[in-house]
N, C-alpha and C positions, 0 to 999 in steps of 0.2 A: 528330659527336656525335648519337646517336639521340634523337629526339623522340617522345613518346607520340602515338599516333594521335588525331585529333580535337583538341579544345581542350586546350591545356596547363592543368594545374591549378597555380595560383599561391597558395601560402600566404603571407599577409602579416602579419607582426608589426607591428600598426598603431599602437599607442599611442593618444593622444588626438586626433591630427590625421592621419587616414589619407590615403593618396594619392587622387587623383581617378581618373577612368576609365582603366582599363588595357587597354581594347579587348576583342577577341574571345577572352577567356580565362575560365576558371572561377576566380573569386577567392574565397578563403577568408580573410576578415578574422579576426584573432585577437588576443587580449591575452596577457599572460604566462601566465594560468591555463589557457587552452585552446589554446595553441600546439601542443602535442603532437598533439591530435586533428586540427587543421587540417593539420599537416605529414604525417601518415600518408597515404600514397598520392599525395602531391603531386609534381609534376615540378620545381617551382621554389620556393625560399624567398626572399622579399623581406623583409629586415630593415629595415623603414622606421623603426621606433623603435630607432635604433642605440644609444641609451643604456641599453636594457634589458639585463639580465643573464640573461634567460630561455632563451636558445637552447641552451646546453649541456644543461640538464636536460630540456628538451623533446625535443631530438634523441635523447637516450638512451632516452626513454620512447616514442618514435614508431617507426612502420615507415617507414624512410627509403630503402627499397630502390629506389624510383622516382626519387628526387631526383637531378637531374643538374646543378643549378646553384643556388648560393646567392649572393645579392647583398646587400651591406650599403650603405645610403645614407650612408656615412661614408668618410672617408679612412683612418682607423685601423681595423684589423681584429682588435684584441686580444680583443674580446668574442666573436669567432666562430672563433678559431684554437685550438680545444681538440682533444685527441687523437683523438676519434672522427671529427670532421670532417676533420682532417688525413689520416686513414687512408682516408676515404671517396673514391670516384672522382668525386664531384661537384666541379665547378669553382667557385671562389670569386672574385667580382669586387667591386670597391669603387668609390667615387665620386671617384676620382682626377681632378683637374682642376677640380672645382666650387668648391673652397674656396681655391685658391691665392692669387688676388688679394685677396679679402676679408680673409683672414688677414694677408697682407702689409700691407694698409692699416691693419688693427687694430694690428699691431706698430709700424708707423711712427707712428701716432697716439699710442700709449702712450709711445714714446721721446720724442717732441716734448712731450707733456704733462708728463712728469717733468722734462725739461730746462728747461722754462719754468715749472715749479712751478704748473701749473694746479690740482692738488689743494689746494695751500696757498692759492691765490687764492680758491677756492670756499669753503674753511673761513673765511677772513677776511671774505669777502663776507657769509656767513651771520651773522657777528657785527657787520656794519657797521663793520669795522675797517680803516682806511686805514694800510697798512704797506708802505713802499717796500722792495723787495729786489732783489738782483742774481740773475740766472739764468745758466744755462750755454748754450754753443753746442754743437751736435752735430757741426759740421764738424771733421774731424780726429780724432774719437773712434773707438774700435775696438769693433765688435760681433763676438762669437764666436757664430756660428749653428750649432747642433747639429742636423743633419738636412739631407742634401743632395738630398732628393727634390724634387718640384715645389713644395711649399709652402716648404721651406727656401730654394730658389733664388729664388722670387718675393720672399720676405722680404729676401734678400741684395741683390737687384737694387734694391728700393725704398729700402733703407737706404743703399746706395751713392749713389742719386739725390739724397739729402738731405745727402750729404757725409761719411758714415761710411766708414771702412775696415772691410771685412768679411773675417773668416776663417771659411770654411765647413768644417764637419766632417761626415764621413760614415763609413759602415761600412768602406770601403776608400779608400786614397789614389788620387787621380786628378788630372787637370789642374784646378788651382784648388780642390782639395778635400783637406783633411787627413784622415788616418785617425783613428779613435777613440783609438788609443793615443798620439796626439799631443796630446790634449785637455789633459792636465795641464800641458804646457809653454805652452799658449795662455791658460789661465785667468788668470795674473798680468797679462796685457796687456789684459784685457777691461774696458771701461767698461760694456758691456752683454753679458749672456749670454742668448741667445734659444734656448729649447728647442722644436724643431719636428720631432723625430724620432718615428718610430713606437715603440710600446711592445713590445719583444721581450725575450728573455732577455738579450741583450747590452746593452740600454739601461735595464733596470729598475733604479731606484735610483742612476742614474749621478751625480746631484747629491746627494751625501751630505756629511757633515762634512768629510771629507778634501778633497773638491773645493771646497766652500765656503771652506775655509781658504786655498785658493790664490788666491781672488779678492781684488782690492784693496778697501779699505774703502769706496771711493766707487762700487763696481760695483752695478748693479741686474740682477735676474733677471726674464726674461719667459718664462712657460711657456704655450705654445699647443699643446703636443703632447699628452701624457697625464699625469695626476696621478702615475702610478707611476714617471715618470722622476725624481721628486724624493723624497727621504726627508723628509717634511714636518716631522717633529719637529726634524730638524737645521736645516731652513730657518727654522723659527720661532725657534729658539735664536739663529741667526746674525743675524736681524733684530732680535730683542730686545736682543742684546748690542752692536749697532752694528757687527758685523763685516762687514756689507754695508749699502749705503745704502737699498735698497728692493726691492720686487718687484711685478710685475703678473702676476696668476695668473688664468688662465681655466679651468684644469682642476685637479682635486684628487684626493687618494687616495680620499676618499669624496665622492660627489655625490648630492644637494645637500650643500654644505659644512655640517656641523653648526653649529647656532646657538651652541654654546659654544666654537667654534674661536677661538683668540686672533687669527687672521688678520683676522677681521671688524673688530676695533677698533684695529689698528695703523695709525698715521697714515702710515707709509711703505709701505703695501701697498694696491694696487688689486685688488679682488676683482670678477670678472665671472663670470656663471653659464654657462660653456661656450657662449659665443655669438660667439667671435671670427670665425667664418666665416659667420655667419648674417645675411645681408643680405636686403633686400626682394626677393622672387621666388625665393629659394633653393630652396624646396620644388618649385616648378614646374621649375626647372633639374634637380633631382634626378630628378623624374618623367620628364622628357624623356630624360635619360641612360639611365634604366632601360628605357624603351620602345624606344629605339634598339638596346639590347642584346637586348631581348626579340625584336625582329624578326630579329636575327642568330641567336638561339637557335632560333627556329621554322624558319628557313631552313637550319639545319645549318651555319651559317657560324661562323668563329672569333669568340669573344667579345672585347670590348675590356676592358682593365683587369683581366686575369687575375692574381690574386695567387698568388705562390709560397707555399703554405701552410706550408712548412718555414721560410721566412724572415720572413713576416709583412708583405710588401709586394710591389708589382708589380715584376717583374724589369725592370731598366733605369731604375727610379725611384730606386734607391739608398735611403739611409736617413739 
């Protein structure tokens, strides 16, 4: 992979909290409005603000002839897999491996919190109300985890460790993994449905009314993948009508979640602001990962975590 002579030029879509020192490179920090200018003539694009939607328009407006590598500091790549980048020779890499355990811990915490009715206890405590209730055990329950990549597998391992039976679903059938076309037969068995898949053409809107109607009425949905995996209006209706018991949602069709969304006020819903993988020190880990790949780039060595731009994930990571 050729590298421009001298210092590589790294355009950084920085957001409000830019990365620290990137070493002996020319860094062009940019926000949404001036990303195209920073990108023109750059060798590398670092999408540090991975929640931004600015990359496609900036890419189309910029001179990207020198760009050889695009890195997004996220596991999902749906915001940077647009046609022009897919057709471009630049390699795309992601932050695979950084968020696996934190997200698995988050999902496990949510499952236990709902099983033990911690949201209900907090509401009663706020009213100084002493009300004895019975809760449920997680042992022997079934979780259907959609997404058989590193995050989905980490979730599955941790849920098994607390006693759940886990059915893992991925793009293709493999040892211990069901194919997507088997999902409809698994949903009626699910006490928990965990969405941890990347957002691709194959997964967009996979949890719609038809899928929700297959879940038992005591089932709960946990979405730590992407908001686009769910038809949100269908989920709101299922929750309001009691067709499922609840949901823990970390990602949404529109982020930030609009203030008038009914999800904010539903007692059977836990809303978190796209933070399931964000633990203390996560930005430093993301920076270290990028710097390690930057050293490979400068040495002309193969990059780690190369995304298949036609599939939307790292080959071998499944989905």
